[in-house]
C-alpha positions as CSV (number, residue, x, y, z in Angstrom):
1,M,-0.1,0.2,-0.4
2,S,1.1,3.5,-0.9
3,L,1.2,6.4,1.4
4,L,-0.9,8.2,-1.3
5,T,-3.9,5.9,-1.7
6,P,-6.2,5.4,1.1
7,S,-7.8,2.2,1.8
8,L,-11.7,1.4,1.4
9,G,-12.0,1.0,5.1
10,L,-10.4,4.5,5.7
11,L,-12.2,6.2,3.2
12,F,-15.6,4.9,4.8
13,W,-14.4,6.3,8.1
14,M,-13.5,9.7,6.9
15,I,-17.2,9.7,4.9
16,I,-19.1,8.8,8.0
17,S,-17.5,11.1,10.0
18,F,-17.5,14.4,7.6
19,A,-21.5,13.3,6.8
20,F,-21.7,13.6,11.4
21,V,-19.8,16.2,11.7
22,F,-21.4,18.1,8.6
23,G,-25.1,17.0,10.3
24,L,-24.0,18.3,13.4
25,L,-23.0,22.0,11.8
26,A,-26.0,21.8,9.5
27,K,-28.4,21.4,13.0
28,F,-26.5,23.4,15.3
29,G,-24.2,25.2,13.6
30,F,-24.8,26.5,10.0
31,P,-28.4,27.9,11.6
32,V,-26.8,30.4,14.2
33,I,-23.7,31.0,11.7
34,T,-26.4,32.0,9.1
35,K,-28.9,33.8,11.7
36,S,-25.7,35.9,12.6
37,V,-24.9,36.5,8.9
38,N,-28.6,37.5,8.4
39,E,-28.5,40.0,11.9
40,R,-25.0,41.5,10.6
41,R,-26.5,42.0,7.4
42,D,-29.8,43.7,8.4
43,Y,-27.3,46.2,10.9
44,I,-25.2,46.8,7.9
45,R,-28.4,48.0,6.1
46,Q,-30.1,49.8,8.7
47,S,-27.0,51.5,9.3
48,L,-26.7,52.7,5.5
49,V,-30.3,53.6,5.7
50,K,-29.2,55.9,8.7
51,A,-26.4,56.9,7.2
52,D,-28.1,58.0,4.4
53,E,-30.7,59.6,6.6
54,A,-28.2,61.6,8.4
55,N,-26.5,62.5,4.9
56,R,-29.7,63.9,3.7
57,T,-30.6,66.0,6.8
58,L,-27.2,67.6,7.2
59,E,-27.3,68.4,3.6
60,I,-30.8,70.3,4.5
61,V,-29.1,71.7,7.5
62,R,-26.3,72.6,5.3
63,Q,-28.5,74.5,3.2
64,K,-30.3,75.8,6.0
65,A,-27.1,77.4,7.1
66,D,-26.3,78.5,4.2
67,D,-29.7,80.3,3.9
68,I,-29.3,82.0,7.1
69,L,-25.6,82.8,6.1
70,N,-27.1,84.4,2.8
71,D,-30.4,86.3,4.9
72,A,-27.5,87.7,7.2
73,H,-25.2,88.9,4.7
74,K,-28.2,90.9,3.0
75,Q,-29.4,91.8,6.0
76,Q,-26.0,93.3,7.2
77,Q,-25.5,94.9,3.8
78,N,-29.3,96.7,4.4
79,I,-28.1,97.7,7.7
80,L,-25.2,99.1,6.4
81,K,-27.1,100.8,3.3
82,Q,-29.3,102.2,5.8
83,A,-26.7,103.3,7.9
84,T,-24.9,105.2,5.0
85,K,-27.9,107.0,4.2
86,E,-29.1,107.9,7.5
87,A,-25.3,109.6,8.1
88,A,-25.7,111.2,4.6
89,Q,-28.8,112.7,6.0
90,I,-27.7,113.7,9.1
91,I,-24.7,115.4,7.9
92,Q,-26.7,117.1,5.3
93,K,-29.2,118.3,7.6
94,A,-26.0,119.7,9.7
95,K,-24.9,121.5,6.6
96,D,-28.5,122.8,6.1
97,D,-28.7,123.8,9.7
98,A,-25.3,125.4,9.6
99,A,-26.0,127.4,6.7
100,I,-29.3,128.5,8.0
101,Q,-27.5,129.5,10.9
102,G,-24.6,131.2,9.2
103,K,-27.2,132.9,7.2
104,R,-28.7,134.2,11.0
105,K,-25.9,135.6,12.1
106,L,-24.8,137.3,8.5
107,N,-28.0,139.2,8.8
108,E,-27.7,139.8,12.5
109,A,-24.3,141.3,11.5
110,I,-25.6,143.3,9.0
111,R,-28.1,144.4,10.7
112,L,-25.8,145.3,13.6
113,I,-23.6,147.3,10.7
114,D,-26.5,149.3,9.4
115,L,-27.7,150.4,13.0
116,Q,-23.8,151.5,13.6
117,K,-23.8,153.2,10.1
118,Q,-27.2,155.0,11.2
119,K,-26.1,155.9,14.7
120,A,-22.6,157.3,13.0
121,I,-24.6,159.0,10.3
122,G,-26.7,160.5,12.9
123,E,-23.6,161.6,14.9
124,I,-21.8,163.1,12.3
125,R,-24.9,165.0,11.1
126,S,-25.1,166.2,14.7
127,Q,-21.6,167.2,14.7
128,V,-21.5,168.8,11.2
129,A,-25.1,170.5,12.5
130,S,-23.5,171.7,15.7
131,L,-20.1,173.2,13.4
132,S,-22.8,174.8,11.1
133,V,-24.4,176.5,14.1
134,D,-21.0,177.5,15.3
135,I,-20.1,179.0,12.3
136,A,-23.1,180.3,11.1
137,E,-22.9,182.2,14.6
138,K,-19.0,183.4,14.2
139,I,-20.3,184.7,11.0
140,L,-23.4,186.6,11.9
141,R,-21.5,188.2,15.0
142,H,-18.8,189.3,13.0
143,Q,-21.3,190.7,10.4
144,L,-23.3,192.3,13.2
145,E,-20.7,194.3,14.3
146,N,-21.2,196.8,11.9
147,T,-25.0,198.1,11.7
148,E,-24.8,198.7,7.8
149,T,-24.1,195.0,7.2
150,H,-26.3,194.0,10.2
151,D,-29.3,195.7,8.0
152,K,-28.8,194.7,4.6
153,L,-29.0,190.8,6.1
154,M,-31.6,191.4,8.0
155,A,-33.8,192.7,4.4
156,Q,-32.2,190.3,2.4
157,L,-33.3,187.5,4.8
158,L,-36.9,188.9,5.2
159,D,-37.1,189.0,1.1
160,E,-36.1,185.4,1.1
161,I,-39.0,184.6,3.6
162,E,-41.4,186.6,1.6
163,N,-40.2,184.9,-1.9
164,S,-40.3,181.1,-0.2
165,D,-43.7,182.1,1.4
166,A,-45.2,183.4,-2.1
167,V,-43.7,179.7,-3.8
168,K,-45.4,177.7,-1.1
169,N,-48.8,179.4,-1.9
């Protein structure tokens, strides 16, 4: 007998042993292994479904976050535009108020200058009138020293008064 060819009896007992072990495995081992594989397959399927749901939920959350960020940027731009507009309005109002205030002060200054001018003119007139009276007094005194000149001046003044009364009537 050779070592490479088995005997018929050995072959018989090997087949019986194999059938017995296979039967035990089929009866007790394979159902447990099959059940375990099926449970693992179901768990993997459920995990894949949950992962897909999580990915969809994550995508929805990302989209909402992007929408919120876009809205926030739009609101920020609107607020900046409004603030710029209000700042421009405030500056324009301040300029207008300053112009109005400047006009008021200028008008007040012009009014004060006119008052000072009228006052100065009045003072000049009163000084001129006073000087004129003084000069006239001095001239009359000088002319009245001579009676003949005095009589001529009186006659001339009376004539002027009569002529002015005649012109008025």
